[in-house]
NULUM-569718 format. One record per residue (C-alpha): x, y, z. Coordinates in steps of 0.2 Angstrom, whole numbers, plus 5000, padded with zeros to 4 digits. Example, Ala and Ser with C-alpha at 12.3 -4.5 7.8 and 13.67 -1.06 7.14 Angstrom:
BEGIN
u | v | w
5062 | 4978 | 5039
5068 | 4995 | 5036
***
This chain:
BEGIN
u | v | w
5162 | 4731 | 5015
5145 | 4728 | 5009
5134 | 4742 | 5017
5118 | 4745 | 5027
5103 | 4742 | 5017
5092 | 4755 | 5014
5082 | 4770 | 5000
5081 | 4762 | 4987
5094 | 4748 | 4988
5080 | 4739 | 4998
5068 | 4736 | 4982
5084 | 4733 | 4969
5092 | 4720 | 4980
5077 | 4712 | 4982
5073 | 4711 | 4964
5091 | 4705 | 4962
5084 | 4691 | 4975
5071 | 4689 | 4966
5078 | 4684 | 4948
5093 | 4674 | 4959
5081 | 4662 | 4967
5066 | 4660 | 4952
5081 | 4657 | 4939
5090 | 4646 | 4948
5074 | 4637 | 4958
5082 | 4619 | 4953
5093 | 4619 | 4962
5086 | 4626 | 4979
5071 | 4615 | 4981
5073 | 4598 | 4981
5078 | 4593 | 4999
5092 | 4579 | 4995
5085 | 4569 | 5012
5070 | 4564 | 5000
5075 | 4561 | 4980
5087 | 4544 | 4980
5093 | 4554 | 4964
5092 | 4573 | 4967
5084 | 4582 | 4945
5098 | 4592 | 4946
5111 | 4576 | 4945
5109 | 4576 | 4928
5114 | 4591 | 4923
5130 | 4593 | 4935
5133 | 4574 | 4937
5155 | 4579 | 4939
5147 | 4593 | 4954
5136 | 4575 | 4959
5148 | 4563 | 4956
5159 | 4574 | 4967
5150 | 4581 | 4980
5143 | 4561 | 4981
5160 | 4554 | 4987
5166 | 4565 | 5002
5162 | 4562 | 5018
5151 | 4567 | 5036
5166 | 4576 | 5043
5170 | 4585 | 5026
5149 | 4590 | 5025
5151 | 4594 | 5044
5167 | 4606 | 5039
5159 | 4616 | 5026
5141 | 4616 | 5031
5144 | 4635 | 5039
5152 | 4641 | 5025
5150 | 4631 | 5008
5153 | 4646 | 4999
5171 | 4643 | 5002
5172 | 4624 | 4995
5180 | 4623 | 4979
5167 | 4610 | 4971
5166 | 4610 | 4951
5154 | 4620 | 4943
5141 | 4627 | 4944
5146 | 4628 | 4962
5158 | 4640 | 4961
5149 | 4652 | 4952
5135 | 4655 | 4961
5144 | 4655 | 4977
5153 | 4670 | 4970
5132 | 4676 | 4965
5127 | 4669 | 4983
5136 | 4680 | 4993
5136 | 4698 | 4981
5120 | 4695 | 4986
5118 | 4690 | 5001
5129 | 4703 | 5008
5122 | 4715 | 5021
5133 | 4728 | 5030
5136 | 4732 | 5051
5124 | 4741 | 5058
5129 | 4757 | 5067
5133 | 4756 | 5084
5133 | 4764 | 5102
5139 | 4764 | 5117
5126 | 4757 | 5130
5123 | 4761 | 5147
5132 | 4752 | 5159
5114 | 4736 | 5163
5109 | 4739 | 5181
5121 | 4729 | 5191
5118 | 4710 | 5192
5104 | 4714 | 5175
5111 | 4698 | 5163
5110 | 4684 | 5180
5095 | 4677 | 5175
5104 | 4672 | 5157
5113 | 4661 | 5144
5125 | 4669 | 5140
5123 | 4668 | 5123
5108 | 4674 | 5124
5115 | 4692 | 5133
5128 | 4694 | 5123
5114 | 4694 | 5110
5105 | 4708 | 5119
5119 | 4717 | 5120
5123 | 4718 | 5101
5106 | 4722 | 5097
5102 | 4736 | 5111
5118 | 4741 | 5103
5110 | 4747 | 5086
5094 | 4754 | 5091
5098 | 4774 | 5086
5083 | 4781 | 5083
5083 | 4802 | 5078
5070 | 4801 | 5093
5072 | 4794 | 5112
5060 | 4784 | 5115
5048 | 4785 | 5127
5041 | 4766 | 5131
5048 | 4749 | 5124
5035 | 4738 | 5121
5046 | 4721 | 5119
5036 | 4707 | 5109
5035 | 4691 | 5116
5048 | 4697 | 5129
5049 | 4678 | 5140
5054 | 4686 | 5153
5057 | 4701 | 5147
5077 | 4703 | 5148
5077 | 4716 | 5132
5064 | 4726 | 5137
5075 | 4728 | 5154
5091 | 4731 | 5147
5085 | 4744 | 5137
5074 | 4753 | 5150
5078 | 4769 | 5156
5077 | 4782 | 5167
5062 | 4793 | 5161
5053 | 4779 | 5152
5042 | 4766 | 5151
5043 | 4744 | 5148
5026 | 4737 | 5143
5028 | 4717 | 5139
5019 | 4709 | 5131
5020 | 4688 | 5133
5010 | 4673 | 5130
5015 | 4660 | 5146
5010 | 4663 | 5161
5026 | 4655 | 5170
5038 | 4665 | 5161
5027 | 4682 | 5166
5028 | 4678 | 5184
5046 | 4677 | 5180
5048 | 4694 | 5173
5040 | 4704 | 5185
5049 | 4696 | 5199
5065 | 4703 | 5191
5060 | 4718 | 5187
5053 | 4721 | 5206
5068 | 4714 | 5211
5078 | 4728 | 5200
5065 | 4741 | 5205
5062 | 4745 | 5187
5046 | 4749 | 5182
5038 | 4737 | 5169
5023 | 4732 | 5164
5023 | 4713 | 5156
5005 | 4708 | 5152
5000 | 4690 | 5146
4995 | 4689 | 5128
4993 | 4681 | 5112
4999 | 4690 | 5099
4990 | 4685 | 5086
4974 | 4688 | 5095
4963 | 4698 | 5088
4964 | 4710 | 5103
4981 | 4715 | 5104
4982 | 4729 | 5093
4972 | 4737 | 5109
4989 | 4732 | 5121
4998 | 4743 | 5106
4998 | 4763 | 5106
5009 | 4775 | 5096
5019 | 4779 | 5108
5026 | 4764 | 5109
5043 | 4758 | 5102
5043 | 4741 | 5101
5055 | 4726 | 5100
5058 | 4709 | 5096
5074 | 4700 | 5097
5071 | 4685 | 5085
5052 | 4683 | 5088
5048 | 4667 | 5074
5035 | 4669 | 5057
5019 | 4673 | 5062
5023 | 4684 | 5080
5037 | 4695 | 5072
5023 | 4699 | 5053
5008 | 4704 | 5065
5018 | 4718 | 5076
5024 | 4724 | 5059
5006 | 4726 | 5054
4999 | 4732 | 5073
5012 | 4743 | 5074
5010 | 4750 | 5056
4992 | 4752 | 5060
4993 | 4761 | 5076
5005 | 4774 | 5070
5025 | 4767 | 5080
5034 | 4780 | 5077
5050 | 4765 | 5078
5053 | 4750 | 5081
5066 | 4739 | 5079
5066 | 4719 | 5075
5076 | 4706 | 5072
5067 | 4694 | 5059
5067 | 4671 | 5064
5059 | 4653 | 5062
5051 | 4661 | 5043
5040 | 4644 | 5039
5031 | 4647 | 5056
5017 | 4650 | 5051
4997 | 4645 | 5049
4997 | 4647 | 5027
5003 | 4636 | 5018
5011 | 4644 | 5009
5019 | 4660 | 5008
5010 | 4676 | 5008
5019 | 4693 | 5003
5018 | 4707 | 5013
5024 | 4721 | 5002
5020 | 4724 | 4981
5036 | 4718 | 4977
5035 | 4702 | 4986
5016 | 4701 | 4980
5019 | 4701 | 4964
5036 | 4691 | 4963
5030 | 4675 | 4952
5041 | 4664 | 4970
5029 | 4653 | 4976
5036 | 4647 | 4993
5032 | 4633 | 5002
5034 | 4628 | 5024
5048 | 4618 | 5017
5055 | 4633 | 5004
5052 | 4643 | 5020
5066 | 4630 | 5034
5078 | 4633 | 5022
5086 | 4649 | 5031
5088 | 4640 | 5049
5095 | 4627 | 5042
5111 | 4630 | 5047
5117 | 4627 | 5065
5130 | 4635 | 5076
5129 | 4631 | 5094
5125 | 4610 | 5093
5138 | 4601 | 5106
5143 | 4582 | 5098
5131 | 4575 | 5109
5115 | 4582 | 5102
5126 | 4583 | 5086
5129 | 4564 | 5088
5111 | 4558 | 5091
5103 | 4571 | 5077
5115 | 4562 | 5066
5112 | 4543 | 5071
5093 | 4551 | 5070
5093 | 4558 | 5052
5106 | 4539 | 5047
5090 | 4528 | 5052
5076 | 4540 | 5047
5088 | 4538 | 5028
5089 | 4518 | 5030
5069 | 4516 | 5033
5068 | 4527 | 5019
5078 | 4512 | 5007
5067 | 4501 | 5019
5051 | 4507 | 5015
5052 | 4512 | 4998
5057 | 4491 | 4995
5042 | 4487 | 5006
5031 | 4499 | 4997
5038 | 4495 | 4980
5038 | 4515 | 4976
5052 | 4525 | 4970
5046 | 4538 | 4985
5048 | 4550 | 5001
5035 | 4543 | 5014
5037 | 4556 | 5027
5037 | 4548 | 5044
5032 | 4558 | 5060
5044 | 4565 | 5072
5050 | 4552 | 5087
5056 | 4557 | 5105
5074 | 4553 | 5106
5074 | 4535 | 5118
5070 | 4531 | 5101
5086 | 4531 | 5095
5093 | 4518 | 5110
5079 | 4502 | 5100
5088 | 4489 | 5090
5091 | 4496 | 5074
5079 | 4481 | 5069
5067 | 4484 | 5081
5068 | 4505 | 5078
5064 | 4499 | 5062
5050 | 4490 | 5065
5041 | 4500 | 5074
5043 | 4515 | 5063
5034 | 4502 | 5050
5020 | 4500 | 5061
5017 | 4518 | 5063
5015 | 4520 | 5045
5005 | 4504 | 5045
5017 | 4493 | 5032
5015 | 4477 | 5029
5028 | 4466 | 5040
5044 | 4470 | 5036
5052 | 4454 | 5029
5070 | 4449 | 5036
5083 | 4463 | 5030
5104 | 4461 | 5032
5099 | 4476 | 5047
5117 | 4480 | 5048
5119 | 4482 | 5029
5103 | 4493 | 5028
5110 | 4504 | 5043
5127 | 4506 | 5035
5119 | 4511 | 5022
5110 | 4524 | 5033
5125 | 4532 | 5036
5132 | 4533 | 5021
5116 | 4541 | 5013
5118 | 4553 | 5027
5133 | 4557 | 5021
5129 | 4560 | 5000
5114 | 4569 | 5010
5126 | 4581 | 5019
5134 | 4584 | 5006
5123 | 4585 | 4991
5114 | 4602 | 5003
5130 | 4612 | 5003
5123 | 4617 | 4988
5105 | 4618 | 4994
5118 | 4631 | 5008
5121 | 4642 | 4994
5106 | 4652 | 4994
5101 | 4650 | 5014
5105 | 4668 | 5012
5098 | 4675 | 4999
5085 | 4669 | 5006
5083 | 4676 | 5021
5085 | 4692 | 5013
5074 | 4690 | 5002
5062 | 4687 | 5015
5069 | 4700 | 5029
5067 | 4716 | 5015
5049 | 4708 | 5012
5044 | 4714 | 5029
5058 | 4730 | 5024
5049 | 4737 | 5008
5030 | 4733 | 5016
5037 | 4745 | 5031
5046 | 4757 | 5019
5026 | 4757 | 5012
5017 | 4761 | 5026
5028 | 4776 | 5026
5045 | 4771 | 5038
5062 | 4776 | 5037
5073 | 4757 | 5035
5088 | 4755 | 5037
5092 | 4733 | 5036
5110 | 4727 | 5043
5120 | 4713 | 5054
5116 | 4715 | 5074
5132 | 4704 | 5078
5140 | 4689 | 5069
5136 | 4675 | 5064
5142 | 4662 | 5077
5134 | 4672 | 5088
5116 | 4670 | 5079
5115 | 4666 | 5059
5098 | 4676 | 5062
5108 | 4690 | 5064
5098 | 4701 | 5050
5091 | 4718 | 5063
5077 | 4731 | 5053
5076 | 4746 | 5060
5061 | 4754 | 5054
5056 | 4775 | 5061
5042 | 4787 | 5052
5049 | 4804 | 5049
***
C-alpha cells in the first residue's frame, strides 16, 4: 500500500517527479487535438500506429486507467513509472459526529459524499476553535464541520450563494457568519486571523494558492486544502511557490496545467455525445481551415454555444469560418469531411492515452509544490487521498499544522 507523504518524503517525491516530467516532456506536452502528426510519432512509430487504429469506444474504455493498457513500447514501462510516482496513500479517517438533522437536504449527493470524506480526514493535534470555509459557496462544508463551542466564518464572492447560506445556517440554528469577499482582493488578509482553521474543498487555481499564502502569513495554526483547476490562474505560465519548484527547469503553460483536469468520471451519455460531436466537428473544421489557409497549423477557435451543434454540419463550418474571417469556404464533400472529423476524434482520444499517463504525476508535482511551500513556512504537512477517484479525481488533500 502506498504511504501518505510527509516530512522529507515531500521533497524526495517532488524531485523524482520533476526528473520524470522533464525527461518525457516531448510525450506529454503536445496535444493530439492540435497536431495532425505528433512530434513523438517518428520516434515511436509502432505505438503511434497501434493507438491510431483503435476505435473511439476503445479510447473511452481506457480513459480513466490508461496505465492498464497493454500497448507497445515505451507505453508499459512509462505506465509503471507513472503509477509508482503518482501513488499516494489514503489519509487516516475518524468517525464524524452525526450531522445536524437534514443538514444535507440542499446538497447534491456526490458533493455531500465529498464533504463527508474530506471532513473525516481532518485530524489535528489541537482541536480547531474557529473554522474558516474559504470560497464557501453556501457553506455546506463549514456547517458539516461545526461542533458545539466552535465558530464558523464563510467567505464567498457570490451574493446569491451568501444569502442562501445565511438562510440555511439560520434554519439549522448554527452560529455561522457568511461574508462577501473577493479572496484575491488586497483586503482579504483582514478577514483571516491567527485563530482561524481554514478549509477549502476544490477552490480553483489562484483561489487556493491565495489561501496558502495568506494563512501562513497570518499564522493560522492549521489548514486543509483539496486543490483543483491548476490552470485557473491569471499568470500566463506557472509560478512555483516552493524553493524546489522555483529552481525546477519545468516551465508549465496554461495548456500544460490543464492536463490533470482532463480526467472525467461523471458525464452522462447525453453530455458525452454532445461533447464528442462538438470535438469531432472542431477536428473536421481544423482539416478544412488548414486547406483553406494553405497552412498546416492549428487555428484556435472560440468555445461555441451548444445550439451550434443543431446546425447542419455545412452551416456549422461556414459560420465558424466567417467567425474566424477565413476566405469563402468552397463547395466541399461535407459528408466525407464530417466522417474525417469523427475518425480524427477516435485517433486523438487514443493518442491522448499516452498523455493520460502523466496526469497524476503532474498533479502530484503541483500539489507537492504547495505542500513544500507550507513546510517552508513552518508547518508539519501531510499529503494523501481523502476519497476514491470515482467520487472525485481531485482527491488529494493537504493537511498542514504548526507544531
